[in-house]
N, C-alpha and C positions, 0 to 999 in steps of 0.2 A: 575853303575847300576850292579848290581849283581844276573847276573840270562844266565845261559846255550843258553837261547834261543835267545839273545842278543849277535849280532856279531861287532868285528868294521870291516870295510871292508877299510876305506881309510883313513889316518893320514897325515897331512900335515901344513903348516903353514899358508895354506889358507883354506884347507877344512879338513872335520871331516863325514865321513860318519858310522852308523850302520847299520844292517840289523837283524828283530822281526823273529823267523820261528813261526808257527803252532800260529799264534795273535789268543788272546781268547778276550772275553768284559773285564776280567780285563787291558787288557794293555791300553786301553783308556785313554785319560789323555795330560796332558802337559811337553811336553819334551824343557829341554832345554841345551841350547848347549855352554860351556865357553869355553875361550881361555886367558890361564894366559899369559895375556901381561903388561907391564905398559901402563896404567891401564888395568885391566883385559874388556875382552868382550865376550859380551851376546847374545844370542840367541835362541827364543822361536818358541814353534813350539805344536800346538794343534792336536793331534791324537784320529781322530773317527774311530772306530771298527763297522761295520754293522754286525745287529743279522742276521745267513740265513735263513728263515726260513724248517720249517721241511715240508716232503712231504706230501701232505695232505691227508685225510681218508675221505670216505661218510659211514656215517650214518645213521639206520637207513631204512636202505631200507630189505624187506622181498620179496622171490620170492616164487611164485607167486602170483601176485595182483589181484582180481577181480575188472572188469570195474564199477567203481561208486565209490570208495574205496576212503580214503585221504589218500595222499602221502607225510611225510613229512621228506627228505634227508638233513641232516646235514652235510656241508664241514668244516675241521677245521685243521688249522695249527700252530704250536707254533714254538718261536724261532726267532722271525722276530724281526727287528730293523734296520728302524723306522718298525711298522704296515705294514703286510703286505693287499696287495688286493686280494679278492677273487670276481670272474666272473664264473656264470653261461652258459652252453651252452648246447640246446638240436640237435643235428644231429646238431653240427655247427653256428646251429645260437642260437643267445644269447639271455637269459632269463631275464629281467628287472625286474620285479616284485620277490625281494626276502628280505630278512631281514639281515641285519648285525650286529655284533659284535666284540667288541674289549677290550680284557682283559689285562691291566700288570700283569705280572710276576710277580713271590717268588723275583725276584733279583732284579729287581723294574729296568729293564735295556730292556728287553725282551719283547714281548707281542704272545697272543695267540687271534688268528682270529676265526672265524665262522661265518658261512652264510648259511641261512636257507630257503630251497625254498618247494613250500607247495604248493601241486597241487591235482585234481581230475582224478583217471587215467581214459584213454578213450582207445578203444581199436585202436585207429589209433597212441597212442603210445607205441604199442604190436610192441618190437624191437627195439626201440627208443635209442639211446646210451645221455647218459649225464652224464656229465665230469663238475669239476667246475676246475678253472685255478687260480694255484696261481703265479702273478706276486710281482716282487721285485726287488730293485734297483740294489741288489748283484748278481740275479740270469743273470746279461747280455745277456738279452734280450729274453730267455728260461724259459717260464714259465713251473712251476710245476703242473701237470696234473693225478688228481684222475678220472676214467670214472665208470662207471656202466651201465649195459643194462637191459632195464625194461621188465618185461615180465606180460605181462597182462591176463585174463583169461576175457572169454566175451561170451555169446550167439552168436546163429549161426544167421548170417546174408543171408537172402534166397534172389534171385533172377531168373523169368522164364524165360526164352531167347525162341521165338518161329520162327521158318522155313520159314514160310509162314504165309508173313500179309496177304495175302486176300484167305482161303480156300476156297472150291469150290468142291461142291458132287462130289466123286467117286476120288478126290485126295487124298494125303496121308499130313504127318504132324509132325512132330518131335519137343516135347518140350524139353527143360532142364533146368533142377532145378540144381541153382549154390548156393552152401552155405559154407561159411567160419567160421569157429568157433576156438574158442582154450578154450580145444580140441580140435581137428580135428572133425565136427558134426560125427555121425553115418548113414548109408544106410538112404536115402529119404524115406518118405511113401508120395502114390500118393492116391487121393480120387476126387472122383465128385459128386458133390452137395450135399457134406453134406455123401459118402455113398462110397462101394468098386466100382473099375470099373466095370461095367457092363458087356463087352465083350472083355472077356481074351486074345480071339483069335485073333481080330482087334487089343485091345491096351496094345502092349505088355511092360513092364517097365525092361530096361534094368542098373541097376545103380542108377545113376541122371534121365535116359533119357527113355521120353513118347514117344514110338510112336505108331499111331494110323492113320492106313491103310484103303483104302474108305471111303473115309468123305460121311457122309449122315446125315438128320437134328435131327436124333435122336440122332448124337455125340454134339449137342448143350447144352450147362451148364457152370457150373465154376467147375473147376481144380486147386486142393490145392496140393501144394506141403510142406511137412512136414519136419524140420531137430531140431534136440535135440544132445544135448550133457551133460557133468555131470554138467554145470551151468545152464542149461535151455533149452526152445524150443523155434521155429518161424516157421511164416509160412508165404507163399505169393499166393495168386490166380490168375488166367487166365484164362478171359471168352472165350469159341471159342463161333464163331458163322460162322454157315456151309453155306455160298453164292450159289446160282441157279448157273447152270453152263451159263458163259456169253459167247452169241451167238452174231456175230455181223449183223445187219441189209444189205438184198440184197434187189433188188428192185423186186417189185411184178410184174408179167407177166399175162396176162388174155388173154386166146386162145377163141374167140368165136368157138360152135362146128355146125353141121349143123343141123337144125332145123327142123320137121315133125309138120304137121297139119293135122288133122281127122275132118272132116264135116259132120255130121251126121241128116239129115233130117226127119221129122214124117209127112204123110199129114194128117192133122188136124188142128182144128181152131186155133193151138200153132203149134207154129216152135223150136223144142230143138237144139240148136248148141252145141256140145260139142269142145274144142280145147284143145291141149297138145299141151306144149310146154317146151322144156329141150335144158339150155344151159350147157355147162361143161366150167367151169375155171381152170385154174391150177395156185396155187401158190404156192412162194418159202416156202416151210416145216420151213427154219430157221427165216422167218419172224416171229416176236413178237406175240402172241396173245392180240388182244386188238385194233391192229391198223385200226384207224380208216379212214374214207375220201371217196369223190366221186369216182365211179368206171365209166369211163366215158364210156370205150368199153361195159362193162357189160351193163349199162343201153338202148345204141342204138341197140344190138342186142337184148334184148326183145321188145322195143317202133318196129323195125323193123317187130320182127313176130307177136302183135298183129294188127299191119296194114293188112300184109298180112293174115292173121289167118280173117278179117272183109272185106276185099273185096271177100275173095271165099264166105264167106256168104250171103255177097249182089250179088253176080253172081248166085248162086244155088237158091237164096230166088226170083230170077226174073224171071231166067225160070220156076222156078214151074209154078210160078203163070198165066205166058204167056200160060203156055200149057194147064190149067186148065179152062177159064175164061167161062162162057158163062151161056144160061136161062135154068130153068127146072123146069118144071110142076110137082106139087104134086096129087095123087088120093085123091079126098076126100070119097068116099065108098067103100065099099067093093064089087064086084060082076058088076062093070063099065064095063068091058071089054064085057059081054056079051050081050049087051043094042044094040037092031037097028039101036037104032041112037043117038043123042047126046041127042035133049028134052029126051027121055025116060032115057037115063043115069042118069040124072039132076035129074027127079021127082023120080026115083028109090030109089036116092044117100040115104044113114044113115047119121043123121043130116045134109044133106045140104040146104042152100039158094041159093034161083033163081035167086039170083044178089050177089051172092059170085065174089069177086074180087080173081082177077090170083096172084096165090102166086108164089113170085121168091127167088129163093136162091143163094147165092152166099159165094163161099168158098174165103179166103182172108187169 
């Protein structure tokens, strides 16, 4: 062997050793060792030279990429012998669905290997690290790695967060509009029912936050938050319903009042009775309107008043009848008082009848 890279390390009757520096693929082949004795002894060995793969490179990447666009990333390495293996990872999670291609180099000894990763750009991939790893037996379990950080541009994602899940009249509420996009969205726009905010004094916008104080029923409606960036715009809605103030029910208390009765009678064939009764009841002002149910205390008070007035009327009527009961005679003709006797009075009476019956009149 006449090569400066080949050096004789040890020579004896029993052992002959050489070393080869700066090994190349051309050094691969069969080596023969001969011992010149009688007879000559020989031994053969085949040297296999591994082709170390070059550092991989990722091509096909453009930055930034719009959401929804198709991306094709290709990882390539050359000079491996035997052919190297390429694996794809996204944030340390292996991607299996890839294309693999192996080509023999011009020297017909080494190989060029390439692998293509094909996918649609998604907002969740923004900032993700895509890497291809080249693994080969010559690398001593230390793969060669090429990495690329993805930059995906996408329209804003909008969400409204409320500070009050059950808003009531008189309370306040804060609506926060969270928007995420790339590029960063511009300041958001707040609207109510498709128009501007109707009460700027109570409805204050500070950046992405809408604050509404002293809520009332007129604040009911649909509030929209809209965000936009150079890629596009997006919006979301929040329906605000202001509820009535919630009150705790308290037991109802009825306090009967003193009752007065006035009875008036008229001396005639008919008797007129006027009765006035009043009852005072006190209710809890916090009790809900529309609460129904029998109120036994109130009913009992009314019945007592009616009974009392009836008894008073009967007593007064009885006393009156007892005092005015009797017999009354009517004068049948004018001038009866001037007659000297009864017979003359009857004869001289105008329109009289001799046998007229005595008339009696009673007041009842």
